[in-house]
C-alpha positions in Angstrom: -27.0 26.1 -18.5 -24.2 24.6 -20.6 -22.1 23.9 -17.5 -25.1 22.2 -15.9 -25.4 19.8 -18.9 -21.7 19.1 -18.8 -21.9 18.3 -15.1 -24.7 15.9 -15.8 -22.3 13.8 -17.9 -20.1 13.1 -14.9 -20.4 10.3 -12.4 -18.6 9.7 -9.1 -15.3 7.8 -9.5 -14.6 4.9 -7.2 -10.8 5.2 -6.7 -10.7 1.8 -4.9 -11.3 0.1 -8.2 -8.0 1.5 -9.5 -5.7 1.0 -6.5 -4.1 -2.1 -8.1 -2.5 0.2 -10.7 -0.9 2.5 -8.2 2.9 2.4 -7.9 4.7 4.3 -5.2 8.4 5.2 -4.7 10.2 4.6 -1.5 9.8 8.1 -0.2 6.1 8.1 -0.9 5.7 4.8 1.0 7.7 6.2 3.9 5.5 9.3 4.0 2.2 7.4 4.0 3.4 4.8 6.5 5.2 7.3 8.8 8.5 5.5 8.8 12.1 6.3 7.7 13.7 5.3 4.5 16.2 3.2 6.5 13.3 1.4 8.3 11.6 0.7 4.9 14.7 -0.6 3.4 15.3 -2.9 6.3 11.7 -4.1 6.5 11.6 -4.7 2.7 14.6 -7.0 3.0 13.6 -8.7 6.3 9.9 -9.3 5.2 10.9 -10.0 1.6 8.4 -7.4 0.4 8.2 -7.6 -3.4 9.2 -4.4 -5.3 9.7 -3.4 -8.9 12.2 -1.1 -10.4 16.0 -1.4 -10.9 17.5 1.9 -9.8 14.8 2.7 -7.3 12.4 0.4 -5.6 8.7 0.8 -6.6 6.0 -0.5 -4.3 2.5 -1.6 -5.3 -0.6 -1.2 -3.1 -0.2 -4.7 -1.7 3.4 -3.9 -0.6 2.2 -0.6 1.0 -0.5 -2.5 2.9 2.1 -4.9 4.2 4.4 -2.1 5.3 1.5 -0.4 7.1 0.5 -3.6 8.8 4.0 -4.1 10.0 4.1 -0.5 11.3 0.8 -1.0 13.1 2.1 -4.2 14.8 5.3 -2.5 15.8 3.4 0.4 17.2 1.4 -2.1 19.3 4.6 -3.5 20.8 5.6 -6.4 18.6 9.2 -6.9 17.7 10.0 -6.8 14.0 9.9 -10.6 13.4 6.6 -10.9 15.2 5.2 -7.9 13.3 6.2 -9.3 9.9 4.6 -12.6 10.8 1.4 -10.9 12.1 1.2 -8.9 8.9 1.7 -12.0 6.7 -1.0 -13.9 8.6 -3.4 -11.0 8.5 -2.9 -10.6 4.7 -3.6 -14.3 4.3 -6.8 -14.1 6.3 -7.9 -10.8 4.8 -6.9 -10.6 1.2 -7.3 -7.1 -0.3 -10.3 -7.2 -2.6 -9.4 -5.4 -5.8 -12.7 -4.5 -7.4 -12.9 -4.7 -11.2 -16.0 -3.5 -13.1 -16.4 -3.1 -16.8 
């Protein structure tokens, strides 16, 4: 009975509302995107993907999305330059909607 009342206090959490706070390390981005650390380093430099951190690069959710779009374009046969451009244009046309509610 007490547990039932405790559960009634809880509501579902929409994690999408909090994604703009997520920060990922290089290894985590590689694991999610399915690429090597060497690829990520190269793509980050080539595509000028913004990162934080001094000793180790830290990627935000927008940077992760860019990396995953580049990977998708490469998997579909585009060379790296074309993949970067396609990802850039896609992001311009489809900005990620960060949802903020009070």
